[in-house]
N, C-alpha and C positions, 0 to 999 in steps of 0.2 A: 492764829491764822489757819484757815481751813485748807485741807489737803484732800486730794482724791484718794480714796481707799478702794482696793479691789477685794472682793469677797465672793464666796459661793452664793449662788442663787437661793433665795428663800421664797416660799409660796406667798408671803406678804408683799413681795415685789411685784406681783402680777398687775395690780391696778396702775402702778406707775409706769411699768414697761409697755402697757397698752398704748402709750403715746408714741411709741416708736413704730415706724412704718413696717419694718421687717417683722416685728413682733406681731402686729395686727394681721399681716399678710402671710401667716404660715407658722412662724415659730411658736407664738402664743397658743395657737390652736392645738398644738401637740405637746405643750410643755409638760403636762403630767406624765405622758408616756416617755418623753425625753429625759426628764429628771429622775424617773423611776429606774432607769438603766444605770448600772455602775460604769458603763462605758462612756456615758455622756458627761461632758465637762460644760457647765454653764456658770459663768462668772458675771458679776455685776460691778460696775464702777459706781461709786457713791461719792457725792459731794454734799457736805452740810446735811447729812442724813437722808438724802434723796438719791435714787438711782438716776445716773446721767448717761449710762451706756451699758452694753452687755456684749458678751461673746459666748457662742455656743458651738460645740463640735462633738465629734464622737470618735473614740478609739475603735478602729475597725478590727475585725478578727485577724487581719493580715498584719497586725502590729504597725499600723500607720494611723494617721488621723485625718479626718475630713472636717474642715471648718464649715459649719452649717450656716451661721449668720453672725454678724457683728454690726453694731451701730452705736454711734455716739450722738447725743443731743446736739443740735446745731450750734447752740450757744457755747458749747464746750469743745468744738472741733478745733483742730490745729493748735492744741494745747498739750499734746502728748498723752491724752487719755487712752487712745487706741494702743499706743506703744506700751503703756502700763498693763492694759488688759492682755495684750499678746504676750508680754513677758511672763505674767503670772500663768497664763494659759499653757505656755510651753512647759511649765513644771509638771503638768498633768498629762500632756500629750505623749503618746508613744511614737517615737521615730519621726518620720516626715510628716509635715502638715501640708495638706492640699486644700485649696479653696477654688471653687468654681464661681465665677464672678461676672459682673457686667464689664464689657470691654473698656468702658470709660475709667474703670478702677485699676487697670493694669499698671500704670505709672505709680499709683499710690502703693500698691502691694510690692512693687519692685523697690520702692524707697524703704519699705518695712523689712527688706531682706529676702523676699521671695524671688524665685527664678521663674520666668515666664515659660509656659509650656503650651501645648496645643489645646484647642477646644476651650478657650477662655479659662484655662486652669493654670494656677501657679502653685509652686511647692517651695517649702522651706525645708532644706535638708539638714539633718544633724551632721555636724562635722566631727 
């Protein structure tokens, strides 16, 4: 039985991740710069050997973390893929995780354990 695996981004993932809207519209354009930094966390969800989602963020100099982008392929949504990505991501993130997002995603991020803040920003605080 196939299972979703979470692993660090590899340059060979680039052609597959170009199918993701967020990757095409910004993340992919700066992925070399992003992944060259030790502060950046970029993880890929893989199913049956193919990328089905990703999460990227950066540990800031202030010992917190900004989630830059995350997306899961439509056919794999509502199956816990983002939860797995976020769980692994938290292992690398320093302190609080903050994400600036589309207003429509507020409820989704709240369900994932984030607290709503101002300016379309939500944070997950370390307890």
